[in-house]
PLY file of the C-alpha trace (Angstrom):
ply
format ascii 1.0
element vertex 70
property float x
property float y
property float z
element edge 69
property int vertex1
property int vertex2
end_header
-31.08 38.35 -14.85
-34.30 37.83 -12.96
-34.84 38.83 -9.37
-33.56 42.39 -9.52
-30.16 41.64 -8.02
-26.62 42.52 -8.95
-23.88 39.90 -9.16
-20.28 41.03 -8.86
-16.99 39.26 -9.48
-13.76 41.04 -8.56
-10.17 40.29 -9.50
-7.73 42.40 -7.56
-4.19 42.29 -8.89
-1.04 44.16 -8.06
-1.64 46.91 -10.63
-5.28 46.72 -11.68
-8.59 45.65 -10.17
-11.31 44.37 -12.50
-14.93 44.52 -11.39
-17.43 42.48 -13.42
-21.14 42.97 -12.84
-24.30 41.31 -14.05
-26.99 43.94 -13.55
-30.69 43.37 -12.81
-31.63 44.64 -16.29
-29.43 41.98 -17.93
-26.60 44.35 -18.77
-23.01 43.31 -18.14
-20.59 46.01 -17.00
-16.85 45.78 -16.48
-14.81 48.37 -14.61
-10.99 48.47 -14.52
-9.31 50.59 -11.86
-5.87 50.98 -10.41
-5.58 48.71 -7.39
-3.90 51.49 -5.42
-4.91 55.09 -6.05
-4.98 58.05 -3.65
-8.38 59.05 -5.08
-10.08 56.13 -3.29
-9.16 53.84 -0.37
-10.43 50.55 -1.81
-10.57 49.66 -5.51
-13.27 46.93 -5.35
-15.64 49.14 -3.40
-14.93 52.06 -5.75
-15.64 49.89 -8.80
-18.94 48.69 -7.37
-19.92 52.28 -6.53
-19.15 53.46 -10.08
-21.16 50.65 -11.65
-24.14 51.40 -9.39
-23.91 55.06 -10.40
-23.96 54.10 -14.09
-26.94 51.78 -13.70
-29.01 54.07 -11.47
-27.84 57.25 -13.25
-27.23 59.01 -9.98
-24.24 59.97 -7.86
-23.65 58.23 -4.56
-22.07 60.49 -1.99
-19.13 58.68 -0.47
-17.77 59.45 2.93
-14.65 57.31 3.05
-13.97 58.45 6.60
-17.22 56.71 7.62
-16.12 53.46 5.97
-12.84 53.49 7.90
-14.85 53.20 11.12
-16.74 50.07 10.07
0 1
1 2
2 3
3 4
4 5
5 6
6 7
7 8
8 9
9 10
10 11
11 12
12 13
13 14
14 15
15 16
16 17
17 18
18 19
19 20
20 21
21 22
22 23
23 24
24 25
25 26
26 27
27 28
28 29
29 30
30 31
31 32
32 33
33 34
34 35
35 36
36 37
37 38
38 39
39 40
40 41
41 42
42 43
43 44
44 45
45 46
46 47
47 48
48 49
49 50
50 51
51 52
52 53
53 54
54 55
55 56
56 57
57 58
58 59
59 60
60 61
61 62
62 63
63 64
64 65
65 66
66 67
67 68
68 69
């Protein structure tokens, strides 16, 4: 994929959320998470974060309390 951008498609169901990503390097990644899990407040956002961590090979510190205020 040219242009150095990510493209995401998300399907949030009652049990699972699927996050599909086309990465800038041409890779395709798919993440499947529970739609409701006490470990994270929002499955789509969590899936995107995990994919970004895989691609950039770094951890993103997440302050979910901050996101609640947005």
